ZAMARGU-4260 file (C-alpha; in steps of 0.2 Angstrom, whole numbers, plus 5000, padded with zeros to 4 digits):
<rodrens>
0) 5117/4953/4696 | 5117/4959/4714 | 5099/4963/4714 | 5095/4946/4706 | 5105/4938/4719
5) 5096/4947/4733 | 5079/4942/4725 | 5085/4924/4724 | 5091/4924/4742 | 5074/4932/4748
10) 5065/4918/4738 | 5075/4904/4746 | 5072/4912/4763 | 5053/4914/4760 | 5052/4896/4754
15) 5061/4890/4769 | 5049/4899/4781 | 5034/4892/4771 | 5041/4875/4772 | 5043/4876/4791
20) 5025/4883/4793 | 5013/4870/4800 | 4994/4869/4802 | 4988/4866/4820 | 4971/4863/4828
25) 4965/4867/4846 | 4949/4861/4853 | 4939/4872/4865 | 4921/4873/4872 | 4923/4889/4881
30) 4909/4899/4887 | 4903/4918/4884 | 4915/4926/4872 | 4929/4914/4876 | 4930/4907/4858
35) 4931/4924/4851 | 4945/4930/4862 | 4954/4914/4859 | 4953/4917/4840 | 4960/4935/4843
40) 4975/4927/4853 | 4978/4914/4839 | 4978/4928/4826 | 4992/4936/4835 | 5001/4919/4836
45) 4999/4916/4818 | 5006/4933/4813 | 5021/4930/4825 | 5025/4912/4820 | 5019/4910/4802
50) 5009/4894/4807 | 4990/4892/4805 | 4978/4887/4819 | 4961/4881/4818 | 4949/4880/4832
55) 4938/4865/4834 | 4923/4871/4844 | 4913/4859/4854 | 4898/4861/4866 | 4902/4870/4883
60) 4896/4856/4894 | 4912/4850/4902 | 4904/4832/4903 | 4902/4832/4885 | 4919/4838/4882
65) 4927/4825/4892 | 4918/4811/4883 | 4923/4818/4866 | 4941/4820/4872 | 4942/4802/4878
70) 4936/4796/4861 | 4948/4806/4851 | 4963/4801/4862 | 4958/4783/4863 | 4957/4782/4844
75) 4975/4790/4843 | 4968/4804/4833 | 4981/4817/4826 | 4967/4829/4821 | 4968/4838/4837
80) 4985/4845/4842 | 4981/4855/4858 | 4967/4852/4870 | 4959/4865/4882 | 4957/4855/4898
85) 4948/4856/4914 | 4958/4857/4930 | 4951/4840/4936 | 4956/4830/4920 | 4975/4829/4922
90) 4975/4812/4931 | 4963/4804/4919 | 4971/4810/4903 | 4989/4811/4908 | 4995/4795/4899
95) 4990/4802/4882 | 4997/4819/4884 | 5015/4826/4880 | 5026/4829/4895 | 5029/4848/4896
100) 5041/4848/4910 | 5057/4852/4900 | 5049/4863/4888 | 5041/4874/4900 | 5055/4875/4913
105) 5058/4893/4909 | 5040/4899/4912 | 5032/4888/4926 | 5039/4898/4940 | 5028/4913/4934
110) 5012/4903/4939 | 5004/4899/4955 | 5013/4883/4961 | 4997/4875/4967 | 4990/4876/4949
115) 5006/4869/4941 | 5005/4855/4954 | 4987/4851/4950 | 4993/4848/4932 | 5008/4837/4937
120) 5005/4818/4937 | 5019/4806/4942 | 5031/4820/4940 | 5025/4825/4922 | 5018/4842/4919
125) 5004/4837/4907 | 4995/4854/4904 | 5000/4873/4906 | 4987/4884/4914 | 4979/4898/4905
130) 4966/4904/4918 | 4959/4899/4934 | 4942/4900/4941 | 4932/4902/4958 | 4913/4906/4958
135) 4905/4922/4964 | 4888/4927/4971 | 4882/4940/4958 | 4869/4951/4965 | 4858/4966/4959
140) 4865/4980/4970 | 4851/4992/4963 | 4837/4980/4969 | 4845/4977/4986 | 4847/4996/4989
145) 4829/4999/4983 | 4822/4988/4997 | 4836/4991/5010 | 4842/4973/5009 | 4860/4968/5013
150) 4871/4956/5004 | 4868/4938/5011 | 4881/4929/5020 | 4871/4913/5023 | 4860/4903/5011
155) 4845/4906/5023 | 4848/4925/5021 | 4850/4922/5002 | 4833/4913/5001 | 4824/4926/5012
160) 4831/4941/5003 | 4828/4933/4986 | 4810/4930/4990 | 4808/4947/4997 | 4815/4956/4982
165) 4807/4944/4970 | 4789/4946/4977 | 4790/4965/4978 | 4796/4967/4960 | 4783/4955/4954
170) 4770/4965/4964 | 4777/4981/4955 | 4774/4973/4938 | 4790/4963/4934 | 4782/4946/4932
175) 4797/4937/4925 | 4810/4940/4939 | 4816/4926/4950 | 4826/4926/4966 | 4841/4915/4962
180) 4848/4906/4947 | 4862/4893/4947 | 4868/4878/4937 | 4856/4864/4941 | 4858/4853/4925
185) 4864/4835/4928 | 4882/4837/4923 | 4899/4842/4930 | 4893/4860/4934 | 4880/4853/4947
190) 4894/4844/4955 | 4903/4861/4958 | 4887/4869/4964 | 4882/4854/4976 | 4900/4853/4983
195) 4898/4871/4988 | 4881/4868/4996 | 4887/4853/5005 | 4904/4859/5011 | 4898/4876/5017
200) 4885/4867/5027 | 4899/4856/5036 | 4894/4841/5025 | 4911/4836/5019 | 4920/4834/5002
205) 4910/4819/4995 | 4927/4809/4996 | 4939/4815/5008 | 4958/4817/5004 | 4962/4800/5013
210) 4949/4792/5002 | 4935/4790/5014 | 4918/4792/5007 | 4909/4805/5017 | 4894/4811/5008
215) 4881/4800/5017 | 4878/4812/5032 | 4865/4823/5040 | 4873/4839/5036 | 4874/4835/5017
220) 4856/4829/5018 | 4851/4845/5025 | 4860/4855/5012 | 4851/4846/4998 | 4834/4848/5006
225) 4837/4866/5007 | 4841/4867/4988 | 4825/4857/4984 | 4815/4870/4993 | 4822/4883/4981
230) 4815/4875/4966 | 4799/4884/4960 | 4800/4896/4974 | 4815/4907/4972 | 4823/4898/4957
235) 4813/4894/4941 | 4809/4876/4938 | 4819/4877/4922 | 4835/4879/4933 | 4836/4860/4933
240) 4841/4861/4915 | 4853/4876/4917 | 4871/4876/4913 | 4882/4892/4914 | 4876/4901/4899
245) 4857/4897/4902 | 4860/4904/4920 | 4869/4920/4913 | 4855/4922/4900 | 4842/4924/4913
250) 4853/4935/4924 | 4860/4947/4911 | 4842/4950/4904 | 4838/4957/4921 | 4827/4942/4927
255) 4836/4937/4943 | 4841/4945/4959 | 4855/4933/4963 | 4866/4922/4952 | 4880/4909/4956
260) 4892/4909/4941 | 4911/4910/4937 | 4920/4926/4934 | 4918/4926/4915 | 4900/4933/4918
265) 4907/4949/4926 | 4914/4956/4910 | 4899/4951/4899 | 4887/4958/4912 | 4895/4975/4911
270) 4897/4975/4892 | 4890/4990/4882 | 4873/4983/4878 | 4870/4973/4894 | 4853/4978/4902
275) 4861/4976/4919 | 4877/4986/4916 | 4883/4995/4932 | 4868/4988/4942 | 4877/4973/4950
280) 4891/4967/4960 | 4899/4951/4967 | 4902/4944/4984 | 4908/4927/4991 | 4896/4913/4990
285) 4885/4911/5006 | 4888/4898/5020 | 4877/4886/5028 | 4871/4889/5046 | 4886/4889/5057
290) 4897/4884/5042 | 4910/4893/5031 | 4908/4898/5013 | 4915/4886/5000 | 4920/4890/4982
295) 4924/4876/4970 | 4941/4877/4962 | 4940/4878/4943 | 4952/4883/4929 | 4957/4878/4912
300) 4974/4873/4904 | 4982/4868/4888 | 4988/4850/4884 | 4997/4843/4869 | 4991/4827/4862
305) 5004/4813/4861 | 4997/4810/4843 | 5000/4827/4837 | 5011/4827/4821 | 5019/4844/4826
310) 5022/4842/4845 | 5036/4855/4845 | 5025/4869/4837 | 5010/4864/4848 | 5021/4866/4863
315) 5026/4883/4857 | 5008/4888/4854 | 5003/4882/4872 | 5017/4893/4879 | 5011/4908/4869
320) 4993/4907/4874 | 4998/4904/4893 | 5011/4919/4892 | 5009/4934/4904 | 5005/4945/4889
325) 4991/4934/4883 | 4984/4930/4900 | 4983/4949/4903 | 4974/4951/4886 | 4962/4937/4890
330) 4958/4944/4907 | 4955/4962/4901 | 4943/4955/4888 | 4934/4941/4898 | 4937/4944/4917
335) 4945/4927/4918 | 4956/4925/4933 | 4975/4924/4928 | 4986/4910/4934 | 5001/4922/4935
340) 5001/4931/4952 | 5009/4946/4946 | 4994/4950/4935 | 4983/4953/4951 | 4993/4969/4954
345) 4992/4975/4936 | 4984/4992/4936 | 4975/4990/4919 | 4967/4974/4925 | 4962/4983/4942
350) 4954/4997/4932 | 4945/4987/4919 | 4941/4971/4928 | 4940/4975/4947 | 4933/4958/4951
355) 4951/4951/4947 | 4961/4958/4961 | 4946/4956/4973 | 4945/4938/4969 | 4963/4933/4972
360) 4959/4928/4990 | 4943/4918/4985 | 4953/4908/4972 | 4967/4905/4985 | 4955/4897/4997
365) 4944/4888/4984 | 4941/4870/4987 | 4946/4856/4974 | 4935/4843/4969 | 4940/4825/4974
370) 4949/4822/4957 | 4966/4820/4965 | 4959/4807/4977 | 4948/4797/4965 | 4960/4799/4951
375) 4955/4789/4935 | 4938/4785/4944 | 4934/4803/4947 | 4923/4805/4932 | 4912/4790/4937
380) 4911/4796/4955 | 4906/4814/4950 | 4893/4807/4938 | 4885/4797/4952 | 4886/4812/4964
385) 4877/4824/4952 | 4864/4811/4947 | 4860/4809/4966 | 4859/4828/4968 | 4848/4831/4953
390) 4836/4817/4958 | 4835/4825/4975 | 4832/4843/4970 | 4820/4838/4956 | 4809/4828/4968
395) 4814/4810/4963 | 4817/4803/4980 | 4822/4809/4997 | 4839/4817/5000 | 4843/4804/5014
400) 4839/4789/5003 | 4848/4796/4988 | 4864/4800/4998 | 4863/4783/5007 | 4862/4775/4990
405) 4876/4786/4983 | 4887/4781/4997 | 4885/4763/4993 | 4888/4766/4975 | 4904/4775/4978
410) 4910/4761/4990 | 4907/4749/4976 | 4916/4760/4964 | 4931/4762/4976 | 4933/4744/4978
415) 4950/4740/4985 | 4956/4758/4983 | 4955/4774/4972
</rodrens>
């Protein structure tokens, strides 16, 4: 009887656990091996919680992601419980996301306060950070050493060094090598790249923190003219269609001297079968003449949909993925920058992903895009900016004319205020 009672009790307990188990979905368009690592983290969560989590994989273009997110949320779809969100989206999506303030009070103090603030809209924390981002200049240290070249600190030095090394390597038989690759496609990634070119040349932030539209100025014009001169000389014509992964593809196959990309490319470049493993290093992005280096602040977060049928479980999932343990796991596997300061002093991370402790200062000085200023109008403002930039560097109109037209368009968009 006692044994039968024990089996009965165990059966009741198992039934209760199964009854409480839920199925969740998380959407992500991560780059590199990000989706694979997310699945590994979710497997750990499933084992711990008993819940099941499916990943809805979408294209890595942040522009396409944002458009799809808006469609799902506008429809009140319950198909997605957790959204992986860009750092700039909080003001635009806040009204359709769950307020995490109360549920995360026990963990928010572990994160960089500035990142938590960036995800707080009208006093509501709408997303919890899982990794942050600031771009690097990747360079082939073996090729620079071969020709006695130094790591460039200005864009002019980069162009000169890229041309020197590229020409010598081509003369030696490597016909496929280029000097510099970056993200030149017409999408949000070009806004990041172009903001760095313009800001580092003293050309302002597109839209200043006080709301002033500043992009129509001679230093911004000079920055875009400079980049236009790279196309077809040190950068392949195809760079005008590159996003992050196309850029990394050229770089990691050994066909570029320099690359602008995010930290995730570091771990992949040093992976076991990478042709450039051990042959490259990273440095801060160059500055314009007489200017200062500028790195665009990136980063990704997790938000819970207001329309989720399981908001409590979704919040616990978010907290699990954003936890110190899982951030360390992700960083060791992907070289993504953690949002928890203590991890920058972690000896395992320092040994396996040396870019991370070196990049803390770069991240802390990274410049935000003007999303906090433009608020719900940011996406349209950014679209107009990257379009003007892409037109210019692809030879469709002069920089001065395109930026003058952009200034007028942004003025109309602003209307009576952002």
